[in-house]
N, C-alpha and C positions, 0 to 999 in steps of 0.2 A: 424760221431757220434754226432757232435754238434747239428745237426738239430733235431734228435730224443731226445737227452738229454734235449733240450730246451722245447720240447712238452711234453715228457713223464717222464723226469727226469733220463732217462737211454738210452744209445745207443745200447742196446742189443735187441735180438729178443723178441717179446712179447709172443711167443709161441714156443713149442719144435719141433724139427725135426720129432719126432715120430707122432705128430698130423697131419702132412701133408697128410697122406693117408686118413684122414677123412674130408678133405676139400670138399665143394660142388663146389667152384670156386677157382682156383689158378690164381693169376694175377702176372705174372713174367715180370718185367720191368728192362731194362738195365742190363741184366744178361745172360751170356753164361753158364747157370747152368750145362748143361750136360757135358761140358768140364772142368769147374772149380770146380764143386761140384757134382761129379757123384753119391755119395750116396744120396744126397738130390734129385737129378734128378730122381733116381730110385724110390724114394718114390712118387714123383710127377706123374711119369708114372703109378705107381700102383693106385694112386688116379683116374687118367683118366680112367684106365681100370675098375675101380669100378663105373664109372659114373660121375666123376667130370668133370667140364668144365675148360679148360685151355685157358687163354688169355696170349699171349706173345706180349709184346711191345718192339720192338728193330729194329733199322735201318737195322741190319744184319739178314740174314737168319740163325740164330743160330740153332744147331741141335734139340733143343726142339720144334721148330716150327713144325716139323714133327708130333708131337702129339697134337698140338694146335687146338682148335675149332675156334679160332679167332687170326689172326696175325695182329697186328697194326704196320705196317712198317713206322714209323714216321721219319722225317728228324732229323739228329743229332742236339742236343741242343734244341729240342722243347718239352721236357717232360712236362714242366709246362703247356704249351698250351694244350697238349693232356689231361692231368689230369684235368685241369680247364674245358675243353670241356665236359668231362665225368661228372664232378660235376654240370655243368650247366644243363645237361639233368636230373640228379638226382633231382636237385632242382625244375626245371620246372614241372617235372612229379610227384613231391612229393613222391619220392621213399626213402627219407631220414628217419632215425629213430627218430621221434619226441621225444619220451620218453627218449631215450638215450641222445639226445642233451640237453634236459632240465635238466636232472639229472647229467650228467657227463661232460659237456663242458661249455666253456665260449666263448663269442664273436661270436656266431652264430646269428648275428644280421643283421641289414640293411647294414652295411658296408661290411660284408663278402658276403652277397647276391649281393650287388652292384658290388663288384669286379668280381663276376662270370657272371654278366649280359652280358658283351661284348663277352664272350667266347661261342657264339652259336656254334652248330656243324659246321655251314658253315664257320665261322671265324676260328675255330680250324682246319678245313680241309685245308683252305688256308695257315695257318701257318705250319701245320705238314705234309701235303701231304696225310694224312689218310682220306679216304672217310667218309663223314659225317654219312653214314649208319652204318659203322663199329664202329664209336665213340658212336653212340646211342646204338647199340647192346652191346658193351662192358659195357657201363654204366648200362644198364638194367640187364645184366647177373650178374655183380658184386653186384649191389644194392639189387637185389631180392634174393640173396643166403643167406641161413641161416648161413653158415660157409664159409666165404671168407677170404683168406689170401693173403697178398701182399708180394712178395719176390723180393729183388733187391740187386745189388752189385755196384761195382765201376762205372759201366756205368751210374749210377745216381749221385754218389757222387763226382766223379773226374771232376768237372766242376767249372767254376767261379761262377756258380749259383747252385752248388750242394746242399746247404742248402735250397734254394727255392724248389728244386726238392723234397727233403725229407719232407719239410713242406707241400707240396701239397699231397704227399702220405699219410701223417698223417691225413690231413684234409679229404681226401677221406674215410679213415677207420673210422674216428670219425663221420662223417656225416651219415654213414650207420650203426653205432653201431657195427662195426666189431672189437671190442676190449674187453678184459676182459672175453672172453669165449673161449672154446676149438676150435681148428682147424680154427683159424681166425688170426687177428692181422696184425702187421707190422713187417716184418722179414728180416733184413739185413743179407745177407750171407757174413761172414767175411772170409778172407784168402782163401785157396784152400785145397781140400783134394784129 
């Protein structure tokens, strides 16, 4: 929760569970959602059946992978490299939301851009084990969606670098303007149901 609280002022979901069914893209990272949050997973599956694209990033073949359009099977502990690789693509292809960044963010400057410079898809592939083509595809899918939501659990937070993982997730949502609107946002799934 510390990571989101630092960025957004709260560690809670930015959007409601009910909004999941209206996502255009769902990005599930570090979460065995179908096993640990079956109600949420059912809504995700409904969204996919309605046409949403599902990206699952997890080292394990979690049950939700069966419904995924794209599975990013990265090495454990390489979440930041994966997310930075995606943001590198979004930056280079200018898929970021310029108006949202100007109006709603701070620090999207040369330092942020410089930090992403080294995370080319090729470098991200070497670190994560995910083919560069999949990193590029995931970046484009997420960045071009009107309503893209990110969903994560303890697979992201329970690391010595958990806060960095959450900061990277928040940065991805911020640079694409996927905050402050329905069926989008950064959504940590807490506990189990």
